[in-house]
N, CA, C, O and the ligand as a Tripos MOL2 file, in Angstrom:
@<TRIPOS>MOLECULE
protein
  273   271    69     0     0
PROTEIN
NO_CHARGES

@<TRIPOS>ATOM
      1 N           0.9230   -1.1210   -0.0070 N.3       1 MET1
      2 CA         -0.0490    0.0640   -0.0320 C.3       1 MET1
      3 C           1.0020    1.1960   -0.0830 C.2       1 MET1
      4 O           2.1120    1.1270    0.4460 O.2       1 MET1
      5 N           0.5250    2.2340   -0.7750 N.am      2 SER2
      6 CA          1.1670    3.5250   -0.8460 C.3       2 SER2
      7 C           0.9780    4.2390    0.4620 C.2       2 SER2
      8 O          -0.0620    4.1960    1.1190 O.2       2 SER2
      9 N           2.1160    4.9310    0.8040 N.am      3 ASP3
     10 CA          1.8420    5.8290    1.9800 C.3       3 ASP3
     11 C           1.4310    7.2880    1.5230 C.2       3 ASP3
     12 O           1.1700    8.1400    2.3710 O.2       3 ASP3
     13 N           1.3810    7.5430    0.2530 N.am      4 ARG4
     14 CA          0.8920    8.8350   -0.1090 C.3       4 ARG4
     15 C          -0.5870    9.0500    0.3110 C.2       4 ARG4
     16 O          -1.3920    8.1280    0.1790 O.2       4 ARG4
     17 N          -0.9010   10.0780    0.7410 N.am      5 ILE5
     18 CA         -2.3240   10.3430    1.1050 C.3       5 ILE5
     19 C          -2.8930   11.1910   -0.0300 C.2       5 ILE5
     20 O          -2.2850   12.2060   -0.3710 O.2       5 ILE5
     21 N          -4.0030   10.8380   -0.6200 N.am      6 ILE6
     22 CA         -4.6260   11.5170   -1.7290 C.3       6 ILE6
     23 C          -5.9750   12.0970   -1.1550 C.2       6 ILE6
     24 O          -6.9200   11.3810   -0.8240 O.2       6 ILE6
     25 N          -5.9620   13.4200   -1.0750 N.am      7 GLY7
     26 CA         -7.0970   14.0250   -0.7170 C.3       7 GLY7
     27 C          -7.2390   15.3780   -1.5850 C.2       7 GLY7
     28 O          -6.5790   15.6650   -2.5840 O.2       7 GLY7
     29 N          -8.2330   16.1250   -0.9860 N.am      8 PRO8
     30 CA         -8.3870   17.4270   -1.5780 C.3       8 PRO8
     31 C          -7.3610   18.3200   -1.8520 C.2       8 PRO8
     32 O          -7.5150   19.2440   -2.6510 O.2       8 PRO8
     33 N          -6.1300   18.0780   -1.1380 N.am      9 ASP9
     34 CA         -5.0420   19.1120   -1.2160 C.3       9 ASP9
     35 C          -4.0540   18.5630   -2.2340 C.2       9 ASP9
     36 O          -3.1480   19.3040   -2.6170 O.2       9 ASP9
     37 N          -4.1500   17.4170   -2.6670 N.am     10 SER10
     38 CA         -3.2910   16.7370   -3.6970 C.3      10 SER10
     39 C          -3.3820   17.3400   -5.0370 C.2      10 SER10
     40 O          -4.5090   17.5850   -5.4680 O.2      10 SER10
     41 N          -2.3380   17.6140   -5.7620 N.am     11 VAL11
     42 CA         -2.2450   18.2470   -7.0260 C.3      11 VAL11
     43 C          -2.1840   17.1510   -7.9910 C.2      11 VAL11
     44 O          -1.2860   16.3260   -7.8220 O.2      11 VAL11
     45 N          -3.0240   16.9940   -9.0170 N.am     12 SER12
     46 CA         -2.8720   16.0850  -10.0450 C.3      12 SER12
     47 C          -1.6490   16.3870  -10.9540 C.2      12 SER12
     48 O          -1.2400   17.5450  -11.0350 O.2      12 SER12
     49 N          -1.1020   15.4570  -11.5850 N.am     13 ALA13
     50 CA          0.1120   15.6850  -12.2830 C.3      13 ALA13
     51 C          -0.3980   16.3840  -13.7150 C.2      13 ALA13
     52 O          -1.3370   16.0050  -14.4150 O.2      13 ALA13
     53 N           0.4640   17.4740  -13.9340 N.am     14 PRO14
     54 CA          0.0380   18.1050  -15.3560 C.3      14 PRO14
     55 C           0.1180   17.1360  -16.5360 C.2      14 PRO14
     56 O           0.7440   16.0780  -16.4720 O.2      14 PRO14
     57 N          -0.5500   17.5530  -17.6160 N.am     15 ILE15
     58 CA         -0.3830   16.7930  -18.9360 C.3      15 ILE15
     59 C           0.9730   16.9510  -19.4570 C.2      15 ILE15
     60 O           1.4140   18.0880  -19.6250 O.2      15 ILE15
     61 N           1.7700   15.7800  -19.7650 N.am     16 PRO16
     62 CA          3.0370   15.9670  -20.3990 C.3      16 PRO16
     63 C           3.0280   16.5700  -21.6770 C.2      16 PRO16
     64 O           2.1730   16.2190  -22.4900 O.2      16 PRO16
     65 N           3.9690   17.5350  -21.9940 N.am     17 VAL17
     66 CA          4.0350   18.2640  -23.1690 C.3      17 VAL17
     67 C           4.0860   17.2160  -24.4480 C.2      17 VAL17
     68 O           3.5010   17.4780  -25.4990 O.2      17 VAL17
     69 N           4.7660   16.1310  -24.2720 N.am     18 ARG18
     70 CA          4.8020   15.1230  -25.3460 C.3      18 ARG18
     71 C           3.4630   14.6180  -25.7080 C.2      18 ARG18
     72 O           3.2490   14.1830  -26.8400 O.2      18 ARG18
     73 N           2.5320   14.6590  -24.7740 N.am     19 GLU19
     74 CA          1.3680   14.0930  -25.1390 C.3      19 GLU19
     75 C           0.3430   15.1110  -25.7820 C.2      19 GLU19
     76 O          -0.5170   14.7220  -26.5730 O.2      19 GLU19
     77 N           0.4660   16.3410  -25.4300 N.am     20 ILE20
     78 CA         -0.3390   17.2800  -26.0460 C.3      20 ILE20
     79 C           0.1660   18.0880  -27.1890 C.2      20 ILE20
     80 O          -0.5750   18.8500  -27.8100 O.2      20 ILE20
     81 N           1.5320   17.9090  -27.4900 N.am     21 LEU21
     82 CA          2.1880   18.5840  -28.7160 C.3      21 LEU21
     83 C           1.5570   18.2190  -29.9720 C.2      21 LEU21
     84 O           1.2550   19.0970  -30.7800 O.2      21 LEU21
     85 N           1.3330   16.9740  -30.2000 N.am     22 PRO22
     86 CA          0.5780   16.4700  -31.4910 C.3      22 PRO22
     87 C          -0.6580   17.2660  -31.6330 C.2      22 PRO22
     88 O          -0.8670   17.8670  -32.6870 O.2      22 PRO22
     89 N          -1.4240   17.3110  -30.7300 N.am     23 TRP23
     90 CA         -2.8440   18.0520  -30.8210 C.3      23 TRP23
     91 C          -2.6540   19.4300  -30.8790 C.2      23 TRP23
     92 O          -3.5420   20.0660  -31.4480 O.2      23 TRP23
     93 N          -1.6800   20.0580  -30.4110 N.am     24 ILE24
     94 CA         -1.3850   21.5320  -30.7790 C.3      24 ILE24
     95 C          -1.0130   21.6460  -32.2330 C.2      24 ILE24
     96 O          -1.5460   22.4980  -32.9450 O.2      24 ILE24
     97 N          -0.1140   20.8120  -32.6870 N.am     25 ILE25
     98 CA          0.3450   20.7320  -34.1080 C.3      25 ILE25
     99 C          -0.9410   20.6720  -35.0230 C.2      25 ILE25
    100 O          -1.1070   21.4040  -35.9980 O.2      25 ILE25
    101 N          -1.7400   19.8050  -34.6320 N.am     26 PHE26
    102 CA         -3.0190   19.3290  -35.4360 C.3      26 PHE26
    103 C          -3.9090   20.3670  -35.4580 C.2      26 PHE26
    104 O          -4.5440   20.6490  -36.4740 O.2      26 PHE26
    105 N          -4.0320   21.0970  -34.1840 N.am     27 GLY27
    106 CA         -4.9120   22.3830  -34.2300 C.3      27 GLY27
    107 C          -4.5350   23.4540  -35.0050 C.2      27 GLY27
    108 O          -5.3690   24.0690  -35.6690 O.2      27 GLY27
    109 N          -3.0320   23.8270  -34.9880 N.am     28 LEU28
    110 CA         -2.6430   24.8070  -35.7360 C.3      28 LEU28
    111 C          -2.7100   24.5070  -37.3280 C.2      28 LEU28
    112 O          -2.8990   25.4490  -38.0980 O.2      28 LEU28
    113 N          -2.5700   23.3220  -37.7610 N.am     29 VAL29
    114 CA         -2.6180   22.8370  -39.0960 C.3      29 VAL29
    115 C          -4.0800   23.0420  -39.6070 C.2      29 VAL29
    116 O          -4.3450   23.5490  -40.6970 O.2      29 VAL29
    117 N          -4.9840   22.6000  -38.7210 N.am     30 MET30
    118 CA         -6.4630   22.6730  -39.0040 C.3      30 MET30
    119 C          -6.8460   24.2160  -39.1480 C.2      30 MET30
    120 O          -7.5480   24.5500  -40.1030 O.2      30 MET30
    121 N          -6.4250   25.1230  -38.2670 N.am     31 MET31
    122 CA         -6.8160   26.4690  -38.3420 C.3      31 MET31
    123 C          -5.9300   27.0340  -39.6140 C.2      31 MET31
    124 O          -6.3310   28.0470  -40.1870 O.2      31 MET31
    125 N          -4.9240   26.4840  -39.9800 N.am     32 LEU32
    126 CA         -4.3880   27.1450  -41.2700 C.3      32 LEU32
    127 C          -5.3320   26.6350  -42.4500 C.2      32 LEU32
    128 O          -5.6390   27.4520  -43.3180 O.2      32 LEU32
    129 N          -5.7770   25.4100  -42.5220 N.am     33 ALA33
    130 CA         -6.5390   24.9100  -43.4660 C.3      33 ALA33
    131 C          -7.8540   25.7810  -43.5310 C.2      33 ALA33
    132 O          -8.3020   26.1030  -44.6310 O.2      33 ALA33
    133 N          -8.4620   26.1570  -42.3860 N.am     34 ILE34
    134 CA         -9.7600   26.7540  -42.3920 C.3      34 ILE34
    135 C          -9.4290   28.2490  -42.9240 C.2      34 ILE34
    136 O         -10.2270   28.8530  -43.6400 O.2      34 ILE34
    137 N          -8.2520   28.7690  -42.5370 N.am     35 TYR35
    138 CA         -7.9440   30.0500  -43.2110 C.3      35 TYR35
    139 C          -7.9020   29.9840  -44.6270 C.2      35 TYR35
    140 O          -8.5610   30.7560  -45.3240 O.2      35 TYR35
    141 N          -7.0970   29.0260  -45.1300 N.am     36 PHE36
    142 CA         -7.0530   28.9090  -46.6990 C.3      36 PHE36
    143 C          -8.4150   28.6490  -47.2960 C.2      36 PHE36
    144 O          -8.6960   29.1960  -48.3630 O.2      36 PHE36
    145 N          -9.2350   27.9040  -46.7290 N.am     37 VAL37
    146 CA        -10.4770   27.6590  -47.3780 C.3      37 VAL37
    147 C         -11.5840   28.8700  -47.1750 C.2      37 VAL37
    148 O         -12.4950   29.0830  -47.9760 O.2      37 VAL37
    149 N         -11.3730   29.5560  -46.0790 N.am     38 GLY38
    150 CA        -12.4220   30.4290  -45.7940 C.3      38 GLY38
    151 C         -12.0080   31.9850  -46.0550 C.2      38 GLY38
    152 O         -12.8520   32.8300  -46.3520 O.2      38 GLY38
    153 N         -10.7360   32.2510  -45.9250 N.am     39 ALA39
    154 CA        -10.4340   33.6850  -45.9170 C.3      39 ALA39
    155 C          -9.2400   34.0580  -47.0880 C.2      39 ALA39
    156 O          -8.8890   35.1960  -47.4020 O.2      39 ALA39
    157 N          -8.7680   32.8930  -47.5890 N.am     40 GLU40
    158 CA         -7.5000   33.3580  -48.5660 C.3      40 GLU40
    159 C          -8.2940   33.9510  -49.8930 C.2      40 GLU40
    160 O          -8.6260   33.2950  -50.8800 O.2      40 GLU40
    161 N          -8.4890   35.2170  -49.6840 N.am     41 GLU41
    162 CA         -9.2070   35.8010  -50.8540 C.3      41 GLU41
    163 C          -9.2460   37.3840  -50.7270 C.2      41 GLU41
    164 O          -9.5980   37.9380  -49.6850 O.2      41 GLU41
    165 N          -8.8950   38.0000  -51.7600 N.am     42 GLY42
    166 CA         -8.8800   39.5850  -51.7170 C.3      42 GLY42
    167 C          -7.9730   40.2150  -50.7260 C.2      42 GLY42
    168 O          -6.7670   39.9920  -50.8290 O.2      42 GLY42
    169 N          -8.4220   40.9840  -49.7700 N.am     43 ALA43
    170 CA         -7.5260   41.7740  -48.9350 C.3      43 ALA43
    171 C          -6.9510   40.8570  -47.9420 C.2      43 ALA43
    172 O          -5.8970   41.1930  -47.4010 O.2      43 ALA43
    173 N          -7.5250   39.7080  -47.6230 N.am     44 THR44
    174 CA         -6.8950   38.8430  -46.5190 C.3      44 THR44
    175 C          -5.8970   37.8440  -47.2650 C.2      44 THR44
    176 O          -5.2440   37.1070  -46.5270 O.2      44 THR44
    177 N          -5.7030   37.7330  -48.6560 N.am     45 SER45
    178 CA         -4.9140   36.6820  -49.0550 C.3      45 SER45
    179 C          -3.5110   36.8800  -48.8120 C.2      45 SER45
    180 O          -3.0400   38.0150  -48.7400 O.2      45 SER45
    181 N          -2.8620   35.9060  -48.6900 N.am     46 ILE46
    182 CA         -1.3660   35.7410  -48.5040 C.3      46 ILE46
    183 C          -0.5250   35.6010  -49.8370 C.2      46 ILE46
    184 O           0.4870   36.2450  -50.1170 O.2      46 ILE46
    185 N          -1.1450   34.6330  -50.6020 N.am     47 ILE47
    186 CA         -0.5950   34.2320  -51.7750 C.3      47 ILE47
    187 C          -1.2880   35.0690  -52.9570 C.2      47 ILE47
    188 O          -2.5160   35.1570  -52.9840 O.2      47 ILE47
    189 N          -0.5410   35.6440  -53.8720 N.am     48 LYS48
    190 CA         -1.1060   36.4760  -54.8010 C.3      48 LYS48
    191 C          -1.8330   35.6080  -55.8370 C.2      48 LYS48
    192 O          -1.4210   34.4740  -56.0810 O.2      48 LYS48
    193 N          -2.9200   36.1280  -56.4550 N.am     49 GLY49
    194 CA         -3.7320   35.5340  -57.5120 C.3      49 GLY49
    195 C          -4.8270   34.7670  -56.8130 C.2      49 GLY49
    196 O          -5.0070   34.8860  -55.6010 O.2      49 GLY49
    197 N          -5.5400   33.9980  -57.5580 N.am     50 MET50
    198 CA         -6.7050   33.1510  -57.3740 C.3      50 MET50
    199 C          -6.4000   31.7900  -57.1220 C.2      50 MET50
    200 O          -7.3000   31.0290  -56.7680 O.2      50 MET50
    201 N          -5.1300   31.3610  -57.2750 N.am     51 TYR51
    202 CA         -4.7570   29.8370  -57.3980 C.3      51 TYR51
    203 C          -5.3380   29.1580  -56.1460 C.2      51 TYR51
    204 O          -5.9950   28.1300  -56.3130 O.2      51 TYR51
    205 N          -5.1520   29.6480  -54.8950 N.am     52 VAL52
    206 CA         -5.5970   28.9570  -53.6840 C.3      52 VAL52
    207 C          -7.0920   28.9960  -53.7160 C.2      52 VAL52
    208 O          -7.7700   27.9930  -53.4940 O.2      52 VAL52
    209 N          -7.5750   30.1250  -53.9850 N.am     53 HIS53
    210 CA         -9.0830   30.4190  -53.9580 C.3      53 HIS53
    211 C          -9.6920   29.3020  -54.9160 C.2      53 HIS53
    212 O         -10.5210   28.5110  -54.4650 O.2      53 HIS53
    213 N          -9.3160   29.2500  -56.1130 N.am     54 GLU54
    214 CA         -9.8570   28.2020  -57.1340 C.3      54 GLU54
    215 C          -9.6360   26.9420  -56.6350 C.2      54 GLU54
    216 O         -10.5960   26.1830  -56.7700 O.2      54 GLU54
    217 N          -8.5190   26.4230  -56.0220 N.am     55 TRP55
    218 CA         -8.2850   25.1160  -55.6400 C.3      55 TRP55
    219 C          -9.1030   24.6440  -54.5460 C.2      55 TRP55
    220 O          -9.4050   23.4520  -54.4860 O.2      55 TRP55
    221 N          -9.5480   25.6080  -53.5390 N.am     56 VAL56
    222 CA        -10.3550   25.1660  -52.5180 C.3      56 VAL56
    223 C         -11.8680   25.7060  -52.7460 C.2      56 VAL56
    224 O         -12.6800   25.6370  -51.8230 O.2      56 VAL56
    225 N         -12.1670   26.1730  -53.8400 N.am     57 HIS57
    226 CA        -13.5070   26.6480  -54.0370 C.3      57 HIS57
    227 C         -14.8300   25.7720  -53.6190 C.2      57 HIS57
    228 O         -15.7830   26.2030  -52.9700 O.2      57 HIS57
    229 N         -14.6880   24.5710  -54.0880 N.am     58 ASP58
    230 CA        -15.8640   23.7240  -53.6460 C.3      58 ASP58
    231 C         -15.9010   23.5570  -52.2260 C.2      58 ASP58
    232 O         -16.9880   23.5740  -51.6490 O.2      58 ASP58
    233 N         -14.7950   23.3910  -51.5820 N.am     59 SER59
    234 CA        -14.8180   23.2040  -50.0000 C.3      59 SER59
    235 C         -15.3610   24.4880  -49.2980 C.2      59 SER59
    236 O         -15.9990   24.4840  -48.2450 O.2      59 SER59
    237 N         -15.0090   25.6140  -50.0470 N.am     60 ARG60
    238 CA        -15.3900   26.7710  -49.3560 C.3      60 ARG60
    239 C         -17.0950   26.7470  -49.5280 C.2      60 ARG60
    240 O         -17.7870   26.9050  -48.5220 O.2      60 ARG60
    241 N         -17.5710   26.5900  -50.5380 N.am     61 HIS61
    242 CA        -19.1060   26.6200  -50.5340 C.3      61 HIS61
    243 C         -19.5670   25.5370  -49.8610 C.2      61 HIS61
    244 O         -20.6070   25.7080  -49.2250 O.2      61 HIS61
    245 N         -18.9590   24.2550  -49.8350 N.am     62 LEU62
    246 CA        -19.5160   23.2190  -49.0260 C.3      62 LEU62
    247 C         -19.5760   23.7350  -47.4540 C.2      62 LEU62
    248 O         -20.5820   23.4970  -46.7860 O.2      62 LEU62
    249 N         -18.5620   24.3810  -46.9490 N.am     63 LEU63
    250 CA        -18.6260   24.7810  -45.6130 C.3      63 LEU63
    251 C         -19.3620   26.1170  -45.2750 C.2      63 LEU63
    252 O         -19.3380   26.6160  -44.1500 O.2      63 LEU63
    253 N         -20.0630   26.6910  -46.4200 N.am     64 GLY64
    254 CA        -20.7180   27.8500  -46.2530 C.3      64 GLY64
    255 C         -20.1290   29.2590  -46.2270 C.2      64 GLY64
    256 O         -20.7810   30.2350  -45.8540 O.2      64 GLY64
    257 N         -18.8660   29.3140  -46.6400 N.am     65 PHE65
    258 CA        -18.2840   30.5520  -46.7410 C.3      65 PHE65
    259 C         -18.7170   31.3950  -47.8770 C.2      65 PHE65
    260 O         -18.6500   30.8320  -48.9700 O.2      65 PHE65
    261 N         -19.1460   32.6170  -47.8720 N.am     66 PRO66
    262 CA        -19.5390   33.2550  -48.9310 C.3      66 PRO66
    263 C         -18.4380   33.6310  -50.0180 C.2      66 PRO66
    264 O         -17.3020   33.8310  -49.5880 O.2      66 PRO66
    265 N         -18.6320   33.7290  -51.1830 N.am     67 CYS67
    266 CA        -17.5920   34.1100  -52.1570 C.3      67 CYS67
    267 C         -18.1310   34.8890  -53.4170 C.2      67 CYS67
    268 O         -17.5970   35.9310  -53.7950 O.2      67 CYS67
    269 N         -19.1490   34.3620  -54.0040 N.am     68 HIS68
    270 CA        -19.7630   35.0830  -55.1790 C.3      68 HIS68
    271 C         -21.1880   35.0800  -55.3550 C.2      68 HIS68
    272 O         -21.6920   35.6680  -56.3120 O.2      68 HIS68
    273 ZN        -17.6350   30.5700  -55.1780 Zn       69 ZN69
@<TRIPOS>BOND
     1     1     2 1
     2     2     3 1
     3     3     4 2
     4     3     5 am
     5     5     6 1
     6     6     7 1
     7     7     8 2
     8     7     9 am
     9     9    10 1
    10    10    11 1
    11    11    12 2
    12    11    13 am
    13    13    14 1
    14    14    15 1
    15    15    16 2
    16    15    17 am
    17    17    18 1
    18    18    19 1
    19    19    20 2
    20    19    21 am
    21    21    22 1
    22    22    23 1
    23    23    24 2
    24    23    25 am
    25    25    26 1
    26    26    27 1
    27    27    28 2
    28    27    29 am
    29    29    30 1
    30    30    31 1
    31    31    32 2
    32    31    33 am
    33    33    34 1
    34    34    35 1
    35    35    36 2
    36    35    37 am
    37    37    38 1
    38    38    39 1
    39    39    40 2
    40    39    41 am
    41    41    42 1
    42    42    43 1
    43    43    44 2
    44    43    45 am
    45    45    46 1
    46    46    47 1
    47    47    48 2
    48    47    49 am
    49    49    50 1
    50    50    51 1
    51    51    52 2
    52    51    53 am
    53    53    54 1
    54    54    55 1
    55    55    56 2
    56    55    57 am
    57    57    58 1
    58    58    59 1
    59    59    60 2
    60    59    61 am
    61    61    62 1
    62    62    63 1
    63    63    64 2
    64    63    65 am
    65    65    66 1
    66    66    67 1
    67    67    68 2
    68    67    69 am
    69    69    70 1
    70    70    71 1
    71    71    72 2
    72    71    73 am
    73    73    74 1
    74    74    75 1
    75    75    76 2
    76    75    77 am
    77    77    78 1
    78    78    79 1
    79    79    80 2
    80    79    81 am
    81    81    82 1
    82    82    83 1
    83    83    84 2
    84    83    85 am
    85    85    86 1
    86    86    87 1
    87    87    88 2
    88    87    89 am
    89    89    90 1
    90    90    91 1
    91    91    92 2
    92    91    93 am
    93    93    94 1
    94    94    95 1
    95    95    96 2
    96    95    97 am
    97    97    98 1
    98    98    99 1
    99    99   100 2
   100    99   101 am
   101   101   102 1
   102   102   103 1
   103   103   104 2
   104   103   105 am
   105   105   106 1
   106   106   107 1
   107   107   108 2
   108   107   109 am
   109   109   110 1
   110   110   111 1
   111   111   112 2
   112   111   113 am
   113   113   114 1
   114   114   115 1
   115   115   116 2
   116   115   117 am
   117   117   118 1
   118   118   119 1
   119   119   120 2
   120   119   121 am
   121   121   122 1
   122   122   123 1
   123   123   124 2
   124   123   125 am
   125   125   126 1
   126   126   127 1
   127   127   128 2
   128   127   129 am
   129   129   130 1
   130   130   131 1
   131   131   132 2
   132   131   133 am
   133   133   134 1
   134   134   135 1
   135   135   136 2
   136   135   137 am
   137   137   138 1
   138   138   139 1
   139   139   140 2
   140   139   141 am
   141   141   142 1
   142   142   143 1
   143   143   144 2
   144   143   145 am
   145   145   146 1
   146   146   147 1
   147   147   148 2
   148   147   149 am
   149   149   150 1
   150   150   151 1
   151   151   152 2
   152   151   153 am
   153   153   154 1
   154   154   155 1
   155   155   156 2
   156   155   157 am
   157   157   158 1
   158   158   159 1
   159   159   160 2
   160   159   161 am
   161   161   162 1
   162   162   163 1
   163   163   164 2
   164   163   165 am
   165   165   166 1
   166   166   167 1
   167   167   168 2
   168   167   169 am
   169   169   170 1
   170   170   171 1
   171   171   172 2
   172   171   173 am
   173   173   174 1
   174   174   175 1
   175   175   176 2
   176   175   177 am
   177   177   178 1
   178   178   179 1
   179   179   180 2
   180   179   181 am
   181   181   182 1
   182   182   183 1
   183   183   184 2
   184   183   185 am
   185   185   186 1
   186   186   187 1
   187   187   188 2
   188   187   189 am
   189   189   190 1
   190   190   191 1
   191   191   192 2
   192   191   193 am
   193   193   194 1
   194   194   195 1
   195   195   196 2
   196   195   197 am
   197   197   198 1
   198   198   199 1
   199   199   200 2
   200   199   201 am
   201   201   202 1
   202   202   203 1
   203   203   204 2
   204   203   205 am
   205   205   206 1
   206   206   207 1
   207   207   208 2
   208   207   209 am
   209   209   210 1
   210   210   211 1
   211   211   212 2
   212   211   213 am
   213   213   214 1
   214   214   215 1
   215   215   216 2
   216   215   217 am
   217   217   218 1
   218   218   219 1
   219   219   220 2
   220   219   221 am
   221   221   222 1
   222   222   223 1
   223   223   224 2
   224   223   225 am
   225   225   226 1
   226   226   227 1
   227   227   228 2
   228   227   229 am
   229   229   230 1
   230   230   231 1
   231   231   232 2
   232   231   233 am
   233   233   234 1
   234   234   235 1
   235   235   236 2
   236   235   237 am
   237   237   238 1
   238   238   239 1
   239   239   240 2
   240   239   241 am
   241   241   242 1
   242   242   243 1
   243   243   244 2
   244   243   245 am
   245   245   246 1
   246   246   247 1
   247   247   248 2
   248   247   249 am
   249   249   250 1
   250   250   251 1
   251   251   252 2
   252   251   253 am
   253   253   254 1
   254   254   255 1
   255   255   256 2
   256   255   257 am
   257   257   258 1
   258   258   259 1
   259   259   260 2
   260   259   261 am
   261   261   262 1
   262   262   263 1
   263   263   264 2
   264   263   265 am
   265   265   266 1
   266   266   267 1
   267   267   268 2
   268   267   269 am
   269   269   270 1
   270   270   271 1
   271   271   272 2
@<TRIPOS>SUBSTRUCTURE
     1 MET1         2 RESIDUE 1 A MET
     2 SER2         6 RESIDUE 1 A SER
     3 ASP3        10 RESIDUE 1 A ASP
     4 ARG4        14 RESIDUE 1 A ARG
     5 ILE5        18 RESIDUE 1 A ILE
     6 ILE6        22 RESIDUE 1 A ILE
     7 GLY7        26 RESIDUE 1 A GLY
     8 PRO8        30 RESIDUE 1 A PRO
     9 ASP9        34 RESIDUE 1 A ASP
    10 SER10       38 RESIDUE 1 A SER
    11 VAL11       42 RESIDUE 1 A VAL
    12 SER12       46 RESIDUE 1 A SER
    13 ALA13       50 RESIDUE 1 A ALA
    14 PRO14       54 RESIDUE 1 A PRO
    15 ILE15       58 RESIDUE 1 A ILE
    16 PRO16       62 RESIDUE 1 A PRO
    17 VAL17       66 RESIDUE 1 A VAL
    18 ARG18       70 RESIDUE 1 A ARG
    19 GLU19       74 RESIDUE 1 A GLU
    20 ILE20       78 RESIDUE 1 A ILE
    21 LEU21       82 RESIDUE 1 A LEU
    22 PRO22       86 RESIDUE 1 A PRO
    23 TRP23       90 RESIDUE 1 A TRP
    24 ILE24       94 RESIDUE 1 A ILE
    25 ILE25       98 RESIDUE 1 A ILE
    26 PHE26      102 RESIDUE 1 A PHE
    27 GLY27      106 RESIDUE 1 A GLY
    28 LEU28      110 RESIDUE 1 A LEU
    29 VAL29      114 RESIDUE 1 A VAL
    30 MET30      118 RESIDUE 1 A MET
    31 MET31      122 RESIDUE 1 A MET
    32 LEU32      126 RESIDUE 1 A LEU
    33 ALA33      130 RESIDUE 1 A ALA
    34 ILE34      134 RESIDUE 1 A ILE
    35 TYR35      138 RESIDUE 1 A TYR
    36 PHE36      142 RESIDUE 1 A PHE
    37 VAL37      146 RESIDUE 1 A VAL
    38 GLY38      150 RESIDUE 1 A GLY
    39 ALA39      154 RESIDUE 1 A ALA
    40 GLU40      158 RESIDUE 1 A GLU
    41 GLU41      162 RESIDUE 1 A GLU
    42 GLY42      166 RESIDUE 1 A GLY
    43 ALA43      170 RESIDUE 1 A ALA
    44 THR44      174 RESIDUE 1 A THR
    45 SER45      178 RESIDUE 1 A SER
    46 ILE46      182 RESIDUE 1 A ILE
    47 ILE47      186 RESIDUE 1 A ILE
    48 LYS48      190 RESIDUE 1 A LYS
    49 GLY49      194 RESIDUE 1 A GLY
    50 MET50      198 RESIDUE 1 A MET
    51 TYR51      202 RESIDUE 1 A TYR
    52 VAL52      206 RESIDUE 1 A VAL
    53 HIS53      210 RESIDUE 1 A HIS
    54 GLU54      214 RESIDUE 1 A GLU
    55 TRP55      218 RESIDUE 1 A TRP
    56 VAL56      222 RESIDUE 1 A VAL
    57 HIS57      226 RESIDUE 1 A HIS
    58 ASP58      230 RESIDUE 1 A ASP
    59 SER59      234 RESIDUE 1 A SER
    60 ARG60      238 RESIDUE 1 A ARG
    61 HIS61      242 RESIDUE 1 A HIS
    62 LEU62      246 RESIDUE 1 A LEU
    63 LEU63      250 RESIDUE 1 A LEU
    64 GLY64      254 RESIDUE 1 A GLY
    65 PHE65      258 RESIDUE 1 A PHE
    66 PRO66      262 RESIDUE 1 A PRO
    67 CYS67      266 RESIDUE 1 A CYS
    68 HIS68      270 RESIDUE 1 A HIS
    69 ZN69       273 GROUP 0 **** ****
């Protein structure tokens, strides 16, 4: 039996960075994907021209982002 007393004062171990790092990366990639699908057009575009917009155009309408 353990001699550690677990009670209201005990502090649970924090989530190790190794376990949450893949989820942080996944979240950032998904946010980037949503940006490119939803806002990569006109004044908010990073890449010049309509290449990205045309490439994700169907996804854009599928997700309900307005465009034309
Ligand atoms: Zn459109």
